[in-house]
C-alpha positions in Angstrom: -19.4 4.0 11.4 -20.7 1.1 13.7 -23.0 0.2 10.8 -20.1 0.0 8.5 -18.5 -2.5 11.0 -21.7 -4.8 10.7 -21.2 -4.7 6.9 -17.9 -5.9 7.2 -18.5 -8.4 9.7 -21.3 -9.9 7.4 -19.0 -9.7 4.6 -16.1 -11.4 6.1 -18.6 -14.2 7.4 -20.0 -14.8 3.7 -16.2 -14.9 2.3 -15.0 -17.3 5.3 -18.1 -19.7 5.0 -17.8 -20.0 1.3 -14.1 -20.8 1.5 -15.2 -23.5 3.7 -17.7 -24.9 1.4 -20.7 -22.9 2.0 -24.0 -23.7 3.7 -25.6 -27.1 2.8 -23.0 -27.2 0.0 -24.2 -23.9 -1.4 -22.4 -20.7 -1.9 -23.8 -17.9 0.1 -24.7 -14.7 -1.9 -25.0 -11.6 0.2 -27.3 -8.8 -0.6 -27.0 -5.6 1.5 -29.4 -2.4 1.0 -28.5 0.8 2.5 -31.4 1.9 4.8 -29.9 5.2 5.5 -30.7 4.8 9.1 -34.3 5.5 8.2 -37.2 3.4 10.0 -39.7 3.8 7.0 -36.8 2.7 4.4 -35.7 -0.2 6.6 -39.2 -1.7 6.3 -39.4 -1.2 2.5 -35.9 -2.9 2.2 -37.0 -6.0 4.0 -40.2 -6.0 2.3 -38.2 -6.1 -1.0 -35.6 -8.6 0.3 -38.2 -11.1 1.2 -41.4 -10.6 -1.0 -39.6 -9.5 -4.2 -36.1 -11.1 -4.0 -37.3 -14.0 -2.1 -34.0 -14.4 -0.2 -33.7 -17.5 1.8 -32.5 -15.9 5.0 -32.4 -12.4 6.5 -30.0 -10.9 9.1 -30.7 -8.0 11.0 -29.6 -4.2 10.4 -27.7 -1.7 12.7 -29.4 -0.3 15.1 -32.0 -0.9 17.8 -34.2 1.8 16.2 -34.3 -0.4 12.9 -34.3 -3.6 14.4 -37.9 -3.4 15.8 -39.7 -2.3 12.6 -37.5 -4.7 10.4 -38.2 -7.8 12.9 -41.8 -6.9 12.6 -41.7 -7.6 8.9 -39.6 -10.7 9.2 -42.2 -12.0 11.7 -45.1 -11.1 9.4 -43.5 -13.3 6.7 -42.5 -16.0 9.1 -38.8 -15.7 8.9 -36.1 -16.2 11.3 -34.5 -13.0 12.4 -31.0 -13.0 14.1 -29.7 -9.5 14.5 -26.3 -8.1 15.8 -27.4 -4.6 17.1 -30.8 -4.5 18.6 -29.7 -4.5 22.3 -32.3 -2.2 23.9 -34.8 -3.9 26.2 -37.8 -2.5 24.3 -36.7 -5.0 21.2 -37.4 -8.0 23.7 -40.7 -6.6 24.8 -42.5 -6.7 21.2 -43.8 -10.2 21.5 -41.3 -11.5 18.9 -40.7 -15.2 18.9 -38.5 -15.4 15.8 -35.8 -12.7 16.9 -32.4 -13.7 18.6 -29.8 -11.1 19.7 -26.2 -12.3 18.5 -24.4 -11.0 21.5 -23.9 -11.8 25.1 -26.1 -9.4 26.8 -28.6 -6.8 26.3 -28.0 -3.1 26.9 -29.5 -2.7 30.3 -27.0 -5.4 31.7 -23.9 -4.2 29.6 -22.4 -2.5 32.8 -23.4 -5.2 35.4 -19.9 -6.0 36.1 -18.8 -2.3 36.5 -21.6 -1.4 38.7 -20.8 -4.5 41.0 -17.2 -3.3 41.0 -18.0 0.2 42.0 -20.5 -0.8 44.8 -18.0 -3.1 46.3 -15.3 -0.5 47.0 -14.6 0.5 50.7 -17.1 3.2 51.6 -14.2 5.7 51.9 -13.2 5.2 48.2 -16.5 4.6 46.6 -17.8 7.5 44.3 -20.8 9.6 45.6 -22.3 11.5 42.7 -23.1 10.7 39.1 -23.7 12.6 35.9 -25.4 11.0 32.8 -25.6 12.2 29.1 -27.4 10.0 26.8 -28.4 10.3 23.0 -32.1 9.8 22.5 -31.7 6.3 21.2 -32.9 3.0 22.8 -29.5 1.4 22.9 -27.5 4.5 24.0 -30.0 5.0 26.9 -30.2 1.5 27.7 -26.5 1.1 28.5 -26.4 4.3 30.2 -29.6 3.9 32.4 -28.6 0.5 33.2 -25.5 1.6 35.1 -27.2 4.8 36.3 -29.8 2.9 37.9 -27.7 0.2 39.5 -25.5 3.0 41.0 -28.6 4.9 42.2 -29.9 2.0 43.9 -26.7 1.4 45.7 -26.8 5.0 47.1 -24.9 7.1 44.6 -26.8 10.6 43.9 -27.4 11.4 40.3 -26.6 15.1 39.8 -27.1 15.6 36.0 -29.3 13.5 33.7 -29.2 14.8 30.2 -30.8 13.4 27.0 -29.7 14.8 23.5 -30.9 14.3 19.9 -29.0 11.8 17.6 -27.9 14.8 15.4 -26.3 16.9 18.1 -22.9 18.3 17.4 -22.5 21.0 20.0 -22.0 19.6 23.6 -20.8 22.7 25.1 -24.0 23.2 27.3 -24.2 19.7 28.4 -20.4 19.6 29.3 -21.0 22.7 31.4 -23.7 21.2 33.5 -21.5 18.1 34.1 -18.4 20.1 34.6 -20.4 22.4 37.1 -21.8 19.6 38.9 -18.2 18.1 39.8 -19.8 14.6 39.6 -17.3 11.9 40.6 -18.8 9.6 37.8 -19.7 10.5 34.3 -21.7 8.1 32.1 -22.2 8.6 28.3 -25.0 6.6 26.7 -23.2 7.2 23.3 -22.5 5.8 19.7 -19.3 7.2 18.3 -18.9 10.9 17.1 -21.3 12.1 19.9 -19.0 10.7 22.7 -16.0 12.2 20.9 -17.6 15.5 20.8 -18.8 15.3 24.7 -15.3 14.0 25.9 -13.5 16.8 24.0 -15.9 19.4 25.5 -15.4 18.1 28.8 -11.7 18.2 28.5 -11.7 21.8 27.5 -13.6 22.7 30.7 -11.0 21.1 32.7 -13.5 18.6 34.3 -11.7 15.4 35.7 -14.0 12.6 36.8 -13.0 9.8 39.1 -14.5 7.5 36.5 -15.6 7.7 32.8 -17.8 5.2 31.1 -19.0 5.6 27.4 -20.8 3.0 25.5 -19.3 1.9 22.2 -17.1 4.8 21.1 -14.0 3.5 22.8 -13.9 0.4 21.0 -13.6 2.0 17.9 -9.9 2.1 16.3 -10.2 5.7 15.6 -11.2 6.7 19.0 -7.8 7.5 20.7 -6.7 9.8 17.9 -10.1 11.5 18.0 -10.0 12.6 21.5 -6.2 13.6 21.5 -4.8 10.4 22.8 -6.1 11.1 26.2 -8.0 7.7 26.9 -6.3 6.5 30.0 -9.0 5.0 32.4 -11.9 5.4 30.3 -14.2 2.4 30.5 -16.6 0.8 28.0 -18.7 -2.5 28.0 -17.9 -5.0 25.4 -19.5 -8.3 24.2 -16.1 -9.2 22.4 -12.3 -9.3 22.5 -10.1 -10.5 19.8 -7.9 -12.2 22.4 -10.8 -14.4 23.6 -10.0 -18.1 23.6 -13.4 -19.4 22.3 -12.9 -22.2 19.7 -13.7 -20.3 16.5 -12.3 -16.8 17.4 -8.9 -17.4 16.7 -9.6 -18.5 13.3 -12.1 -15.6 12.7 -9.4 -13.1 13.9 -6.8 -14.6 11.7 -8.7 -14.8 8.4 -10.5 -11.1 9.2 -7.0 -9.8 9.9 -6.0 -11.2 6.5 -8.9 -9.7 4.7 -8.8 -6.3 6.2 -5.2 -5.8 7.5 -6.4 -5.3 11.3 -8.2 -7.3 13.7 -12.2 -7.4 14.0 -13.9 -5.0 16.5 -17.3 -5.6 18.4 -19.4 -4.7 15.7 -17.7 -6.8 13.2 -17.7 -9.8 15.7 -21.6 -9.3 16.6 -22.3 -9.4 12.7 -20.0 -12.5 12.2 -21.7 -13.9 15.0 -25.1 -13.5 13.5 -23.9 -15.5 10.6 -22.7 -18.3 12.9 -26.0 -18.6 14.8 -28.1 -18.8 11.4 -25.5 -21.1 9.8 -25.7 -23.4 13.0 -29.4 -23.9 12.7 -29.2 -24.1 8.9 -26.8 -27.0 9.2 -28.7 -28.6 12.2 -32.1 -28.5 10.4 -31.0 -29.1 6.9 -32.7 -26.4 5.0 -32.7 -22.7 4.6 -35.6 -21.5 2.3 -38.7 -19.4 3.0 -41.8 -21.4 4.3 -41.9 -24.2 6.9 -38.1 -24.4 7.1 -38.1 -20.9 8.8 -40.0 -22.3 12.0 -37.7 -25.1 12.1 -34.9 -22.9 12.4 -36.5 -20.7 14.9 -37.3 -23.8 17.0 -34.0 -25.3 16.9 -32.4 -21.9 18.1 -34.8 -21.8 21.1 -33.7 -25.3 22.0 -30.0 -25.4 21.6 -26.8 -23.5 22.5 -24.5 -22.2 19.8 -20.8 -21.6 20.1 -19.6 -18.3 18.4 -16.8 -16.0 18.4 -18.4 -14.2 21.4 -18.9 -17.3 23.5 -21.5 -20.1 23.7 -25.0 -18.3 23.3 -28.4 -19.4 24.5 -31.7 -17.4 24.3 -35.0 -17.2 26.5 -38.3 -17.1 24.9 -38.1 -13.4 23.7 -34.7 -13.9 21.8 -32.7 -12.1 24.8 -29.3 -13.9 25.4 -28.4 -15.4 28.8 -24.9 -14.0 29.3 -22.9 -10.9 30.5 -20.7 -8.3 28.9 -17.1 -7.7 29.6 -15.7 -4.4 30.8 -12.9 -2.6 29.0 -10.6 0.1 30.1 -7.8 1.9 28.5 -4.7 0.8 30.4 -1.3 2.1 29.2 -2.8 3.4 26.2 -4.4 0.1 25.2 -8.2 -1.1 25.5 -7.8 -4.0 28.0 -10.3 -6.2 29.6 -10.4 -5.5 33.4 -13.7 -7.0 34.6 -14.8 -9.6 35.7 -11.7 -10.6 37.5 -11.4 -14.2 36.2 -11.3 -12.9 32.7 -9.4 -9.9 33.3 -6.1 -8.9 31.4 -5.4 -6.0 33.8 -6.5 -4.7 37.3 -9.0 -1.8 36.9 -7.6 1.8 37.1 -9.3 3.8 39.8 -9.6 6.5 40.0 -9.1 7.6 36.4 -6.1 9.6 35.6 -6.6 13.1 34.3 -7.6 13.5 30.7 
């Protein structure tokens, strides 16, 4: 499902940029291939796009598992590679100098604002124990372990630390371990369906944490209905909110909503941001074709800031963005920014109400 969000974001970007005159006066033509979430297939796809179809520009796929092999192909061909979904730390440890992540922060840092909030609570109110369940996936584990490690360093005890395969559907054994531990905090390193299944399993066991944080899933429009509308107090990091006051965001939200009938989510926004980043470089350098132009695009992005719908972005030499994620929480049934304080739309709810 998040991959479909990325596709919608790319398609919205192409439609909007073409309505506004295209890139360098030319209309953008999108070619999207289905990699079926297979690393071998994604390598073959990018080989076809670059060597056979001779596309001018390539955008990254969803998710982290596919970003690394596809970025490697792009690097071999000397292509700029801006991507919306490879947030795990390992992406930026491969030695790529052509890669740029189109979001405010990498996975390990997504929960920094939440960790700071928890550790700043008065000692008598601060949670003491943690349970973690993470999909065997670099992004999912990166988000969960970033928060886990910061809390552990702050003195909280990790009672449960489980990893499950991406195709897991029965979460009753993991849920039982978490419920039996009675951990104050539960952290889910999740995508979408796995988070839904885990939360439902925890609800069925009557487990009531003081704080519950799940990556990605709570931002999905179907999340509330999927867990029985028991969302109150659930937390999630996000690099995007449709209500953000960044200069290009209001126009994006209005036009995306006209196209789809609903506002964009984070996956759509990150994909749209990918297009904005590439377009900024293309317009600044004045070219887009394969060859020497690609290195000019890469060099320009290493040296400049780009205004996007997720805010102004800059990157270090590895392509790692130099920002921080917001923290969202369901407050009165609506997903709402609660941290950091200077951008919050509501105060954080703690402890979390019962499911």
